[in-house]
C-alpha positions in Angstrom: 0.0 0.0 -0.1 1.4 3.1 -1.1 1.7 6.7 1.4 0.6 9.7 0.6 3.2 11.9 1.6 4.1 15.6 0.9 7.5 15.8 2.3 10.2 14.2 4.6 9.6 16.9 7.7 6.3 18.1 8.8 4.9 21.8 8.2 4.8 23.8 11.3 1.1 22.3 11.7 -0.4 19.2 10.2 -3.6 19.2 8.6 -5.7 16.3 8.8 -6.1 14.1 5.5 -9.4 12.6 5.5 -12.2 13.1 2.8 -15.2 15.0 4.1 -13.9 16.2 7.3 -13.1 19.6 8.3 -9.3 20.4 8.8 -7.9 19.8 11.9 -4.3 21.0 13.1 -2.0 19.1 15.2 -0.6 21.4 18.1 3.0 22.5 17.6 4.1 20.8 21.0 3.2 17.3 19.3 4.9 18.0 15.5 7.9 18.5 17.3 8.0 14.7 18.1 7.1 14.0 14.3 10.4 14.5 12.7 10.8 10.9 11.9 7.5 10.0 10.6 7.7 12.1 7.5 9.1 10.5 4.0 8.9 9.8 0.5 7.3 6.5 -0.5 6.4 4.9 -4.0 6.1 1.1 -4.3 9.0 0.4 -1.8 11.9 0.5 -4.1 13.2 3.7 -3.2 14.6 2.5 0.2 17.9 4.0 -0.2 16.6 6.9 -1.1 14.6 7.7 1.8 17.7 6.3 4.1 19.7 9.0 2.6 17.0 11.5 3.7 16.7 10.2 6.7 20.2 10.3 7.6 20.7 14.0 6.8 17.1 14.9 8.0 16.5 13.3 11.0 17.2 15.1 14.8 17.7 14.4 18.0 18.4 17.1 20.5 21.4 17.0 23.0 24.5 18.0 23.6 27.6 15.8 22.7 30.0 15.3 25.2 33.4 14.1 24.6 35.5 13.8 28.1 38.7 12.3 28.3 39.1 9.2 30.2 41.5 9.7 33.1 45.2 8.9 32.5 46.2 5.2 32.1 42.7 3.8 32.4 41.9 2.1 29.0 38.2 2.4 27.8 36.1 1.4 24.9 35.8 3.9 22.0 32.8 6.1 22.9 29.4 4.9 21.9 27.1 6.7 19.3 23.2 6.8 20.5 20.4 8.1 18.6 17.1 8.8 20.8 13.8 10.1 19.2 12.1 12.3 21.8 14.9 13.8 23.1 14.2 17.2 23.2 12.0 16.8 26.6 10.9 14.6 29.4 12.3 10.9 29.2 14.0 11.2 26.1 16.4 14.4 27.2 16.3 12.7 30.8 18.2 9.5 29.1 20.3 11.7 26.7 21.6 13.7 29.6 22.6 10.4 31.7 24.3 9.0 28.8 26.1 12.1 28.0 27.3 12.6 31.5 29.1 9.4 31.6 31.8 10.6 28.9 30.9 7.3 27.5 28.2 8.3 24.4 27.9 10.7 21.9 24.2 11.8 22.1 23.5 14.3 19.1 22.0 15.0 15.8 22.5 12.0 13.5 23.7 13.1 10.3 26.2 15.2 12.6 27.2 11.3 13.7 27.1 9.5 10.6 28.7 12.6 8.1 30.6 15.2 9.9 31.9 13.3 12.5 32.2 9.9 10.6 30.8 8.0 13.3 28.8 4.5 13.3 25.3 3.9 14.9 25.8 1.9 17.9 22.2 1.9 19.6 18.5 3.6 18.8 16.2 4.6 21.1 12.7 4.7 20.0 10.7 6.5 22.4 9.2 9.8 21.1 5.1 9.4 21.6 1.9 11.6 21.2 -1.1 10.6 24.0 -4.4 12.1 23.0 -6.5 10.9 25.9 -9.6 13.4 25.9 -9.6 13.6 22.0 -12.8 13.0 21.0 -12.1 12.7 16.8 -8.8 11.2 15.1 -6.2 13.2 14.2 -4.4 11.9 11.2 -0.6 12.1 10.3 0.1 13.8 6.7 -0.1 10.0 5.0 -3.5 9.5 6.5 -2.7 7.5 9.7 -4.2 8.1 12.9 -1.7 10.3 14.8 -0.9 7.7 17.8 -0.1 4.8 15.9 1.8 7.2 13.3 4.0 8.7 15.7 4.4 5.9 18.6 4.7 2.8 15.9 4.8 3.2 12.3 7.6 5.8 12.5 9.4 3.8 14.7 9.2 0.9 12.5 10.4 2.9 9.7 13.4 4.1 11.3 14.3 0.9 12.7 14.2 -0.7 9.7 16.2 1.7 7.7 19.0 1.9 10.2 19.0 -1.5 10.8 22.0 -1.8 8.8 23.9 1.0 10.5 23.5 -1.1 13.7 24.8 -4.4 12.1 28.0 -2.4 10.6 28.7 -1.6 14.2 31.9 -2.7 16.0 30.6 -1.8 19.8 30.9 -5.1 22.0 26.7 -4.3 23.1 24.7 -2.8 20.4 21.4 -2.2 20.8 18.1 -1.1 19.8 15.4 0.0 22.4 11.4 0.5 21.8 10.5 1.9 24.8 7.2 -0.2 26.3 4.7 0.8 28.7 2.6 -1.1 31.8 -0.7 0.7 30.3 -0.2 -1.9 27.5 0.3 -5.0 29.6 -3.4 -6.0 30.7 -1.6 -8.7 33.2 -1.2 -5.8 35.3 -3.4 -3.3 37.6 -2.4 -0.5 35.4 -2.8 -2.4 32.2 -6.7 -3.1 33.3 -7.8 0.4 33.6 -10.4 1.2 30.9 -9.9 1.5 28.2 -8.2 -1.5 28.0 -5.4 -2.3 25.1 -6.3 -5.1 22.5 -5.3 -5.2 18.9 -8.2 -7.7 18.2 -7.3 -9.1 14.5 -5.5 -5.9 13.5 -8.5 -5.3 10.8 -8.3 -1.7 11.6 -4.5 -1.6 10.8 -5.0 -3.7 7.7 -7.4 -1.1 6.3 -4.9 1.9 7.1 -6.2 3.3 10.2 -7.4 6.4 7.6 -10.9 6.6 9.0 -12.6 6.4 5.5 -12.0 2.8 4.3 -11.3 1.5 7.7 -11.4 2.2 11.2 -8.9 4.7 12.7 -8.4 2.0 15.7 -6.0 -1.2 14.9 -8.9 -3.0 16.3 -11.1 -1.8 14.0 -13.3 -0.1 16.3 -14.5 3.3 17.9 -11.6 5.6 18.2 -10.8 6.2 21.6 -7.6 8.3 22.0 -6.6 6.4 25.5 -7.1 3.8 24.0 -5.3 4.3 20.6 -2.2 5.1 22.7 -2.0 1.9 24.9 -2.5 -0.2 21.8 0.7 1.6 20.2 2.3 0.5 23.3 1.2 -3.3 22.9 2.7 -2.6 18.9 6.0 -1.6 20.4 6.5 -4.4 22.3 5.3 -6.9 20.1 7.6 -5.3 17.3 10.8 -5.5 19.8 10.4 -9.3 20.1 9.8 -9.6 16.2 13.1 -7.7 15.6 14.6 -10.1 18.0 13.3 -13.2 16.4 14.3 -12.1 13.0 17.6 -10.6 14.0 19.8 -11.1 16.9 20.8 -14.4 16.2 22.1 -13.1 12.7 23.5 -9.7 13.7 24.3 -10.1 17.6 21.8 -6.9 18.3 20.3 -6.8 21.6 16.7 -5.7 21.2 14.6 -4.9 24.0 11.6 -3.0 25.6 11.2 -1.4 29.0 9.1 0.2 31.3 10.9 2.8 33.6 8.2 3.3 36.2 4.9 6.0 36.2 6.7 9.3 35.2 3.6 11.2 36.6 5.1 14.9 35.5 6.1 14.1 32.2 4.9 16.3 29.5 3.1 13.1 28.0 0.3 14.1 30.2 -0.4 17.5 28.8 -3.3 16.8 26.9 -5.0 15.2 29.7 -7.9 16.8 32.0 -5.9 19.5 34.0 -7.6 18.0 37.5 -6.1 14.8 36.6 -2.3 16.8 36.0 -3.1 18.1 39.1 -4.0 15.0 41.3 -1.9 12.3 39.4 1.5 13.3 40.6 0.6 13.3 44.3 -1.6 9.8 43.7 1.4 8.4 42.7 3.8 9.4 45.1 1.9 8.8 48.3 -1.0 6.3 47.3 0.5 3.8 45.0 3.9 4.4 45.8 4.8 4.0 42.4 6.1 7.4 41.2 9.3 7.8 39.4 11.3 11.0 38.7 12.3 11.8 35.0 16.1 12.0 35.9 15.6 8.6 37.6 13.8 6.8 34.5 16.4 8.4 32.2 18.9 6.9 34.4 16.9 3.3 34.0 16.7 3.9 30.0 20.3 4.9 30.1 21.2 1.2 31.9 19.4 -0.7 29.2 21.1 1.2 26.6 24.9 1.1 28.3 24.8 -1.8 30.7 26.8 -4.6 29.7 25.2 -7.0 32.3 21.9 -6.0 30.2 22.7 -7.9 27.3 20.1 -10.5 27.2 17.9 -9.4 23.8 14.1 -10.1 23.3 13.5 -8.8 27.0 11.0 -6.4 28.4 13.0 -4.6 31.5 11.3 -3.4 35.0 12.1 -2.2 38.0 11.8 -3.2 41.7 11.1 -0.5 44.8 14.9 -0.6 45.4 15.5 0.3 41.7 16.8 -3.5 40.8 16.4 -4.1 37.1 14.5 -7.6 36.1 12.8 -9.1 33.1 9.2 -8.8 33.7 6.5 -10.5 31.8 4.5 -9.2 29.1 0.8 -10.0 28.8 -0.5 -12.8 26.7 -1.1 -10.3 23.9 1.7 -8.7 24.1 3.8 -11.4 23.9 1.9 -13.3 21.0 4.3 -14.5 18.2 1.9 -14.9 15.9 0.4 -11.4 15.8 3.6 -9.9 16.2 4.2 -11.5 12.8 1.0 -10.4 11.5 1.6 -6.7 12.8 5.2 -6.8 11.3 3.8 -7.9 7.7 1.0 -5.3 8.0 3.1 -2.4 9.2 5.5 -3.2 6.2 3.0 -2.6 3.5 2.0 0.7 5.3 5.5 2.1 4.9 6.0 0.5 2.1 8.9 -1.8 2.8 7.1 -4.8 1.5 
């Protein structure tokens, strides 16, 4: 299925592409996360051209840190990591945590690859939108419902296009990390808060999620902004596992997902009801005791990127109350190998890689 794309990068505001609906603009604070999504696509044959465009225009924000190692101490070369959504929140906290170690270069991809001639050693797919109060769907320039277009399809395409670069890396622990969420796992208390994640048979996704020929929801149901986000997180976790099954043994790349904890003060909740934004942080701090600061969550994600002890692939990482990492169990749907395979194949069609 060919995509309708006007340009690689979004304009200042993104308009809805849906027949017989009024135009609706995406706020600037959302569109800044979409730089990885906009690509040219025809029949899937121009992969090299689209990759070149991504290399020259995909941006990640945080200053590169290049600290010399202590005299006489032998160290590995610095790793090079790309983090999507690093302009704020968890992404920025992770970039800072990695940069402050002095062991990682974190910066603009084109600068890393072309100006500094550095390889790619790790890719972190974090950028996301969450529109829990939306009554009507918003669409990307290609006509996809915004949550799946941003949170899943954009990262799926980016990871596929950069996989070859990761393969070439000589770094001892090269990694591709896709951030998941407890809200997409129905084997948890948080995952059972309505509306629950459910991809169904993926008939909405197979139909293109454009709200015209098919539902904007992945399961083919009625639109729900909160569920659209949770469903996209299931897609993230399924995609990570399918990457592991297809490429880990061949490439040695560690593929992993994680839930770094409840960052109740994150900007991800900026579209939620004002009262929710006021009450949710103290509820997590004093009632559930599940609150995690952006700094702590960033350190956890940085750990999954860089810790030589976390090299097991196909794992969904979580942390206990003592901030110790452990392999967590995914829900039945989020670990369904057949559904992951089907999701992969449909996603390939939608982004023009099939």
